[in-house]
N, C-alpha and C positions, 0 to 999 in steps of 0.2 A: 440439765437439757441428757443425760445420758439416757434419759427412759423417755424421752420425746424422739431420739435417734432411734432406739429403739421401735420405739412404735408404728414411726414413721416409714420402716422397713416393709413391715407387715400388708399383707395383701388387704384390700379390700372386706373381705368378708375371712378375714385367717382364723382356722379356730387354733389355733395354739397364743396363749399369750407373751407377750414377751419378756416376762418372765421366763419361757418354757414349757409351761404347763400347760397340757393338751385340755382344750376346754368340753366337756361333756355337751354337744351336739343336741343328741338325744332327749337328753335331762333337762335342757335350757328349753328345747319349743315345749317337748313337751314335758311339763315337769311336774312332779306328785304331790300334795292324792290328786286322783286324775278325775274325780267324780268333782270335786268341789273346786277343781278348776275349773271345769265343765261351765257349773253352776255359777264359778262367777263372773264366768266370761259370757254366759247369756245374758245375766245382768247386768253387766258393763252395755252390749249392742242395746237389751230395752229399754236402758234409762237412755241412752240417744236416740233411739228413737220416739222415745216418748217426747227428749227437750225439741229435734225435729219440729213433730207437729203442734208444741207448743208455740215456738219458736216462729215457724212460718205463721201462726195464727193469728199470734199477737201483733208482732212485730208495724211498728208505723212505718217502717220504709216500707219503699213499693215493692208490691213480691218478687217481681222481673230482677228486683237486684238485689235478693235477700243474698247474691252467692256474690255480689260485686266487691265485700270487704274482704279483708285479711282475718278478720276473726272467724267469718264462717269460709273460708278456707278453710283452716285450721281445724273446722269440724270437720268437715268431709273426709278431710288427710286421721281423722279422728277414726272415722269408722273405716276408713282403709286398713288404716291399722286393727282396728279391734275386726275384721271379719279376714283378717289373712293371715291373725293373730291363733283366729278359731279353726281357719282352714289347717293351718300348719298346726294346728295340734290333734289333728284325725288324719296328714298322713304322712309318716314316717321317711325317712329315706328308704331306698329299696335294699341297701345293705348297710348290718353294723359298720363294716373295716373303715379301719382312718381312711384307706385310700378313696374311699367311694365319694362321689361328687357331692356337694349338696345340693339338696332338689330347689329350685329357683322359686318354690315357694317360697319355703325360707327365707332364703336372700331376698323375696321381695316383701318380706316379716321384718325382716332385720333392718333393713335401712328405710323404713318406713317409719319404724318406732325413735327410731336416729334423729329423722326427719318430724316426725310428731310430738317429742320432747324439746325440742328447740324451737319449734315453730310458737308451743303452747305456753314454755318460757316469756320468749316477746311477746307476743299476744297479751301474756296474761300482767306481764312489768307492764307493757305500753299503757296499757288500760286502765291499771292505777294509778301510776306517777299522772299517764299525760293527760288518761280525757275522763275520769271519776273524778263528779264534782258535788260528791259529798249527800249526792239523795240516793236514798232507799233503789235496789237492785232489785227489780224482781228473780226469778229463780232460771227463766233461761238465761239472764245476764251473768249470775253466776257460775253456770254451769256451763259455757262458754268461755270464761274469762277466771276459771279460778280450777270446777271440779275435773273438768277436765284432764287438766295437769296432774291431779291431783290420782284419780284412775289411770292415765296413760303411763306416769310415774311409777304407779303399786306391780299395777301386770307386766311392765318392762322391764326395771330395777331389780324390784321384791320378789315377786313368783318368777319371772324369766330368768332373769339375774343377767339380761343380755349386757354384755364386754360392746361397746365405741369405738370402736379406730377411727383412730386422727383421719384420716382419708374421709370417711364417713360425711365429711362435712361438705363433701361437694355432691350431700344430694336436697343438704340444706340450702346450701346456696340455690340449685336446682327450684326450690318451690320460692323463695322470695325473691327474687331474679327477673323470676316468671310470676307472678303477679304484679312488678312495677313494671313490666312489659303489660300488662295489663291496665293497672290505670294510666299508662301514658294513652294507649290505644282510646280510654275510652275517651281522657281529655281530650281527644281529634279528634269524635265522631258527636258529640252532640249526644250522650244521650241521656246525660245530666245524673241529677238525685232525687229526684222525686220533691225538691222543697221547694217552695219561695224565696224569695233575695229576705222578704219580712219576715223570716220565721231564723236568720243569723244571720244566715249563709250572705258570704257577699258572691258566687259563682254556684258552676252546678261541681263542685268538684265532690269527691270520695272524702278524701279529709282536706283540711281547712291546711294543716303544715303540710302534702306533700299536693299541692296544686299546678301543675304542668303549665295551665293558660295564664296565671295571674302574681304569682309569686314562686318563678323557674330557678330564682338564685338559691331561694332558700329548702327547695325540693331535694338540688342537688345538693348542698350542702346536711340535707339530713341521710339522704343517701346514701352518699359517703361516710355521714360516720353507723350508722346500719352495719352498709356491708363491709368496714377495716374495722372498728370497732366494736357496737355489738353484740352482732355476732359473732364473732370467732371468739371474742370474752365470752359468749353465754354460753356457747363447743366447749370451751376447754374448761370450763367451771364443770358442764357435766361431763365430761370428761373425766375429769378428777375425782367426780364420783364414782364413776363407772369403773374406775380402779378399787374406791371402798369397801365395794360394795360386792362380794364375796361369789365368786361365781362357780356354776357346775363343772369340775377339772372330775377328769379321771385318774383316779391313784392308781402306783401300779400296785397290777397283779386282780388290778378290778376290771367286772366282765360289763361290757355296753349295754344301757334296757335295749329290748326290745322295740316290738311298735304298742301302742295305746290301749289298752281297754279300760272300757269306761261301762 
């Protein structure tokens, strides 16, 4: 509990850990070896683009509703993180002193990683536990429900070694609450899901377990479980993982790195 109290005192983008060690943000956002990291990031973006093309072109869902599902929201979120991470890799803070302000680009990249990794775990668990029916999955589905989590985790935890601040759970809640609001809007506007009832759907909800028209009680119970139990549990587990992974610290007498050279 003492560690939690100390963590809660840290700011949203604190550059100092609860152990009082100073995180080297220059190495965190622009890790070495830089040429290899750059190739890795370009490869991640290339894989994401290839998956998007295949997923949209081969999807059985109506093309207009490709973005209607949480899985695709998470894919878009991961794209945003990959792009922000690449941009942050090229644009360092203007000064290497401890007192210089962290660039907004770095902050967006950091909070987007925290949100992406949490939503990715949520989507992956929900799919393989509740949705997967034992049938063979095509490559795009494997990417969206597993591989994107692996790529984000490798990039954020292993390459950048981002620390997760407890207050950053607000960013995760922002994404999921925005999606819940979208599902309510969808249910009240008659957009539908493109399927006929004979296809196994008893109405036009995006998810049968999140049916605001015919099973509102069950939908509310599901939302309460997600917001107050599953989401905090996932976040705490990832926060603990971020504590185990060694961060890029500034050792006493060590000089900060300058700008990125590729």
